[in-house]
N, C-alpha and C positions, 0 to 999 in steps of 0.2 A: 433340798438345798443344793445348789451347784457348787462347783469347786471355787475357792476364794480368789484364784488367780487365773486370768487368761493371758497367754503369751502369744502375741501375734508375730509371726516370722518363721520362715522355713528352717527346718532343723539342720540343714547343711551349712547355714551361716555361722561363722565363727563367733559373731557377737550374740546371736540367739543362743548358741550353745553355752556361752558363759552363764546366761540366766538359767537355762535348764539345769546345768550342773549345780549351780548355787541352790536351786530348789531341791535337788536330790540330796545335797549335803545337809540341808535344813529339814528334810523330811516333809516338804510341803506338797500339798495336792495342787495340781494345775491342769489347765487345758491348753495344749499347744495347737495353734492354728497356722496353716501354711499361707504365708503372705510373702511376696517378693518375686523376683525373676522366676518365671516358669509356673507361678501359682497366682493367687489373687493379687491384683495390681495395688501397689502402694500409692498410686497417683490418683486414686478415686477420691471424690469429695469425702466419702465416709472415712477413709484412712487418713487423709490430710487433716481432717478435723481432730484426729488423735495425735498426729505428728506431722507438722508442716514441712519437715525435712524429707518426707516420703521414704524414710529409712526404717529398717527393722533392727532390733525388736522394739515392741511396745508392750508394756505391762499394764493390764487393766485390773483393778480391784475395787473394793467398795469406795475408795477415796477418789477414783478417777483413773486417768491415763498418765503413764510416765514413760519417757523415752531416754535414750543414751544408756548403753548396756552397762557401763561401769556404775552409773548412778542407780540403775535398777538393782544391781547386785548389792551396792551399799545400802539401799533402802531395805531390801529383804533381810540383810544381816542385822541392820539396826532394829528391825522388828523382833529379832530373836537374838538378843545380846548374849545369851548363855551359850551360844554355839562356838564362840571364840573366833569366828571368821573375820570379825572386825573388832579389834579390842576397844575397850572403853577408855583406858588410860591414854591421855593425849599423845605422848611420845610413841608408844607402841602403835597406836592407830595411825599416826602420821607416817610411820615407816611402811605400813601396809599400803597406804594410799600413795606414798612416794613410788613404790614399784608398780602400782596400778597405773599411775600417770606416766611413768616411764614406758610402760608397754604401749600406751595409747599415743604418746607424743614423740617418742624416740625410736622404739623398735618397729612399730607399724609403718611409719614412713620409709624406713630403710628397705623393707621387703616389698613394698607396694608395686613398684615397676616390674621387678623380676617375677613376682607371683602372677601378675596379670599377663605377662608375656609367656611364661613357661607353663603355667598350669591352666589359666583361663584361655590361653591362645588368642588373646584379643589382638586384632589387627593394628590397633593404635600403640601397641607396646612391643614392637618387634625390632627396635634399634639395639643391635648387639652390644654396642658400647655402653648404652644405658643399662642394659640387662646386667652386664659384667660389673658395672659400678654399683648397681643395686645389690648384687650378690656379695660384693666385697663389704659394703656397708652392713648388710644383714649379718654376715659372719662376724664382723667386728662388734656388733651389738651383742650377739650370742656369746662372744668371748667375755663380755662384761657379766652376763648371767652366769657363765661358767665360774668366773672368779668369785662371785657372790656365793654360789652354792658350795664352793670349796671352803669358804669361811663359815657358812651358816649351818651346814649339816644336812639334815633330812629334807627340809623345805627351805623356801627362799628366806624366811626369817627365823629359822630355828627348828625345833623339834615338833612343832605343831603347825598344821596347815592353816592357811588364811585365804582371804579373797585374792591376795597377790598370787597364790599358787593356781587359782582357777584361771585367771586371765593369762598368766605366763605358761601354765601347763598347756593350754590350747595353742599358744604361740609356738611352743616346742613341737607340738604335734604338726603344726603347719610347716615348720622348718624341716622336720624329718620327712614329711610326705612330699616335699618339693624336689623334683629331679635336679640336683645340683651337687657340687662337691661339699661334703660336710667335714670340717676339721674334727680332729680327735678331741672330744670334750667329755672325758670320763664322768665328771660330776653331773653333767646334763643327762648322760645316758643312765646313770644310776637313779637320778631324779625321775626320769621318764618311767622307768620300771617301778619305782616306788609309787608314783601316781597311779600306775596301772593296777595297783592293788585296791584302789578305791572304786566302788561300784559306779559312782557318778561319772568318773573319768572314763571308765570302760564303756559306759553307755553313750556319753556325749563328747568325749575327747578322743580316745583311741578307737575310733570307729571306722578308720580308713577313709574318712571324708575330709579333704583338705579344707 
């Protein structure tokens, strides 16, 4: 019998790494297959039948295909409620999802232009003024995370890790790996070192790949 989960997407993708780290936290067996830039094309009819957006990751299990990284992480955690990664209690669960949505809707747009220009070296993202604006916005969002960690303690929502830490831990890694000025955020630094004690983060987060 094969592994119950196939994960389509190159392991260097931050969104694929969310899913891989979630699988490690849950102790799940999976098969990761390289799709995306530099590997198998996501624009083939085969892949588009799984995700019409031509994006990675895609999770395939006995129930079919699922896309959107945060949704995949929620799905896997829901299948294993005893893990604590996604609480059952409505208020606690909403707080985890609040920070997951913040990462996707507020933090990611802030860094997008600067990351594409400074790390990816994309020709369409070389306007220095827009890079500077993106960097300012990025650090402003990271200041919000710093304030939250000062209040919460070990992890984003307290003493136990959750899916919020998986998505935000990878975001912290991206921030630290980008050549830019990093403000002094001691709570984020302590958080990063604490996450680094977790095997899943060492494997899929703190691996030197932005």
